[in-house]
C-alpha positions in Angstrom: -0.5 -0.2 -0.1 1.1 3.8 -0.4 2.9 4.9 2.8 0.9 5.8 5.7 0.4 9.4 7.8 -0.3 8.5 11.2 -1.6 11.8 13.0 -3.5 12.4 16.1 -6.3 13.1 15.2 -9.1 12.0 17.5 -12.8 9.9 15.7 -14.9 12.6 13.4 -17.7 11.5 15.3 -19.5 8.4 17.7 -20.4 6.6 15.2 -17.1 6.3 13.9 -16.1 5.3 17.0 -18.8 2.9 17.6 -17.1 0.8 14.6 -14.2 0.9 16.0 -15.3 -0.4 19.3 -16.9 -3.3 17.8 -14.4 -4.6 15.4 -12.0 -4.3 18.8 -14.4 -7.0 20.3 -13.1 -9.8 17.2 -9.0 -8.5 17.7 -8.7 -6.3 15.3 -7.4 -2.5 16.0 -8.3 0.2 14.2 -6.6 3.9 13.6 -8.5 6.9 12.7 -8.1 9.6 10.4 -4.5 8.1 9.1 -4.1 9.6 6.0 -3.4 8.5 2.7 -2.0 10.1 -0.4 -3.2 13.4 0.8 -6.8 12.1 2.3 -7.3 11.1 5.3 -9.4 7.4 5.8 -12.2 7.8 8.8 -10.8 4.5 9.9 -7.8 2.2 9.0 -7.5 -1.8 9.9 -4.3 -3.1 10.8 -3.1 -6.3 9.8 -3.2 -8.5 13.3 -0.7 -10.9 11.0 1.8 -8.7 9.7 2.9 -4.7 11.9 3.2 -1.9 10.0 0.7 -3.4 7.8 -3.5 -2.1 6.8 -5.9 -4.6 6.0 -8.6 -1.8 4.8 -10.1 1.4 4.5 -13.7 2.2 6.1 -15.1 5.0 5.2 -18.4 6.5 7.6 -20.7 8.2 5.2 -23.2 10.9 7.6 -26.8 11.2 7.2 -27.0 13.4 4.5 -24.4 11.7 1.8 -26.7 10.3 0.3 -28.8 13.2 -0.5 -25.7 15.1 -1.7 -24.3 14.9 -5.2 -21.6 16.6 -5.0 -20.3 15.0 -1.7 -20.9 11.6 -3.7 -19.5 12.2 -6.5 -16.5 14.3 -5.0 -16.2 10.9 -2.6 -16.1 8.6 -5.2 -13.9 10.1 -6.9 -11.5 9.4 -3.4 -12.4 6.6 -3.1 -10.8 5.6 -6.4 -7.3 7.7 -6.0 -6.8 5.3 -2.9 -7.8 1.8 -3.9 -5.5 2.6 -7.4 -3.3 3.5 -3.9 -3.5 -0.4 -3.1 -6.8 0.0 -0.5 -9.8 -1.7 -0.5 -12.7 1.1 0.9 -15.7 -0.4 2.9 -18.1 2.8 2.9 -20.9 2.4 6.3 -23.8 4.5 5.8 -24.9 6.3 9.4 -28.7 5.4 9.1 -27.7 1.2 8.2 -25.4 1.1 11.7 -27.7 2.7 13.6 -30.6 0.6 12.5 -28.5 -2.9 12.5 -24.7 -2.9 12.4 -24.9 -6.8 13.4 -24.9 -7.5 9.5 -22.3 -4.7 8.5 -20.1 -5.5 11.1 -20.3 -9.6 10.4 -19.2 -8.7 6.9 -16.2 -6.5 7.2 -14.9 -8.9 9.8 -15.5 -12.1 6.7 -13.8 -9.8 4.5 -10.7 -8.5 7.1 -10.0 -12.5 7.8 -9.6 -13.3 3.9 -7.8 -9.9 3.4 -5.8 -11.3 6.3 -4.9 -14.8 4.6 -4.0 -13.7 0.7 -1.3 -11.6 2.8 -0.2 -14.5 5.0 -0.1 -16.5 2.0 1.9 -13.8 -0.3 4.2 -13.4 2.5 4.9 -17.1 2.6 4.8 -17.2 -0.9 7.9 -14.3 -0.6 10.0 -16.4 1.5 9.8 -19.4 -0.6 11.4 -17.3 -3.8 13.7 -16.4 -1.2 14.5 -19.5 0.0 15.1 -21.0 -3.9 16.8 -17.3 -4.5 19.5 -18.5 -2.1 20.0 -22.2 -3.0 20.8 -21.4 -6.1 23.7 -18.3 -5.5 24.9 -20.8 -2.5 23.9 -18.8 0.4 22.8 -19.7 3.8 19.8 -20.5 3.9 17.6 -19.6 7.0 16.3 -22.8 9.4 12.0 -22.7 8.9 12.3 -25.0 12.1 13.8 -24.4 15.3 15.2 -27.9 15.7 16.9 -29.1 11.9 20.6 -29.6 12.5 23.3 -28.6 10.3 23.8 -30.3 6.7 26.4 -32.6 6.2 29.9 -31.1 5.0 29.3 -30.9 0.7 32.3 -33.2 0.3 31.0 -36.2 3.0 27.6 -36.4 0.3 27.9 -38.9 -0.9 26.8 -39.1 -5.2 24.5 -42.0 -5.2 22.3 -41.5 -2.3 21.2 -38.9 -0.3 22.9 -38.1 3.2 20.1 -39.6 6.1 20.7 -38.1 9.0 18.9 -38.9 12.7 18.2 -37.0 15.7 14.8 -36.8 18.3 13.9 -39.6 16.2 13.8 -37.5 13.3 15.1 -38.4 10.3 16.6 -35.3 8.0 17.8 -36.5 4.5 20.5 -33.7 3.2 20.6 -32.1 0.6 20.1 -34.1 -2.9 22.0 -34.2 -6.2 19.9 -32.3 -8.0 20.7 -30.1 -5.7 24.2 -30.7 -5.4 24.5 -30.1 -9.1 22.6 -26.6 -9.2 25.1 -25.0 -6.6 28.0 -26.6 -8.4 26.9 -24.7 -11.7 26.2 -21.6 -10.1 30.0 -21.4 -9.3 31.3 -21.9 -12.0 29.0 -19.8 -14.3 30.4 -17.5 -11.9 34.0 -18.7 -12.7 32.9 -18.3 -16.7 32.3 -15.1 -15.7 35.4 -13.9 -15.3 36.8 -15.7 -17.8 34.5 -13.9 -20.1 36.5 -10.6 -18.7 39.9 -12.1 -18.9 39.5 -13.3 -22.8 36.2 -10.7 -24.0 37.4 -12.2 -27.9 37.4 -15.6 -27.5 34.7 -17.6 -29.7 31.8 -18.3 -27.2 31.5 -21.9 -29.2 35.2 -23.2 -27.8 34.8 -20.8 -24.3 36.1 -23.2 -21.6 32.9 -23.0 -20.0 30.5 -23.2 -22.6 27.2 -25.0 -22.5 28.7 -28.1 -23.3 31.8 -28.7 -21.7 29.6 -26.9 -18.2 27.2 -29.9 -18.3 30.4 -32.5 -18.8 31.4 -30.7 -16.1 28.4 -30.9 -14.1 27.8 -34.5 -15.2 31.0 -35.9 -15.1 32.9 -33.7 -12.1 36.6 -34.5 -12.9 39.3 -33.3 -9.8 42.0 -33.1 -11.6 43.7 -33.4 -15.2 43.9 -37.5 -15.6 40.3 -37.2 -15.1 39.6 -34.3 -17.6 41.6 -36.1 -19.9 39.0 -40.1 -19.5 36.2 -38.4 -18.6 35.8 -35.2 -21.1 35.4 -36.8 -24.9 38.2 -35.5 -27.3 36.7 -33.5 -29.2 35.6 -31.4 -27.0 38.7 -30.5 -24.7 41.2 -30.9 -27.4 43.0 -27.2 -28.6 40.7 -25.0 -30.5 43.2 -24.1 -33.5 42.2 -21.2 -35.3 39.4 -19.6 -36.2 36.2 -21.2 -36.3 38.1 -24.2 -34.7 36.8 -27.2 -32.3 37.4 -27.6 -29.3 38.8 -25.8 -26.5 40.2 -22.3 -26.1 44.0 -22.9 -25.6 44.3 -20.0 -23.4 41.4 -20.8 -21.4 41.9 -23.5 -20.1 46.0 -22.9 -19.6 44.6 -20.1 -17.0 41.5 -22.1 -15.1 41.4 -25.3 -16.2 42.6 -26.0 -12.5 40.5 -23.8 -10.9 37.6 -25.4 -12.0 38.6 -28.8 -11.2 39.6 -27.3 -7.3 35.7 -25.9 -7.7 34.5 -29.2 -8.6 36.4 -30.7 -6.3 34.7 -28.9 -3.3 31.3 -31.0 -4.8 32.7 -34.2 -4.6 
């Protein structure tokens, strides 16, 4: 939502106080006369699940609201602006409220609970995106369970099977091979960025970490020059000589092959 301005202003009427008191019975905290985009909302209802966030704005229309066309037109425009700023606006006519507030309160509370659920789902979705992003770039992932135990060191993880650790009769499966491969690929792509800056004129088809070679390194994981020669097909690793040649750049291989193998060794 648009940035809000807290004021020291009191509610404008007993009508507004009555609405706030009813919502308070359901656990909802309200702020009167909150400033938004140059306007003041009669009542802003706070999100109980997230501090500093509002769920809804409530406008309390007096008895003369429906009889004055200019007032209605002005408030419609005002509401449209507030909605464009991200607010959901609920209007209450004082005559309806004082005749029978029950159904109005039920309607407002029902919608507030729906908005709380939507807000919580958005927060969870955002957290999942953050976790997935951290996995891909190799940053530490904050555990969502207080009793989780540390993941074993990468060197202790088998290529064939995930490691299973037991604690208090709870089995925690370590990172599977797919996640390890994803992390390795990210590290090699970081190195590839450095190589490209070092050798900007190398043709993409013969780069040391071109897509075909990157797949070979991730899938076969050679950790020494001997393993590199045994595992990587000759037509891919042979020195590329001259423009349009196949194979791998001698300059890049000479300067960075050992760095590639060292990175791979950290994941096996």
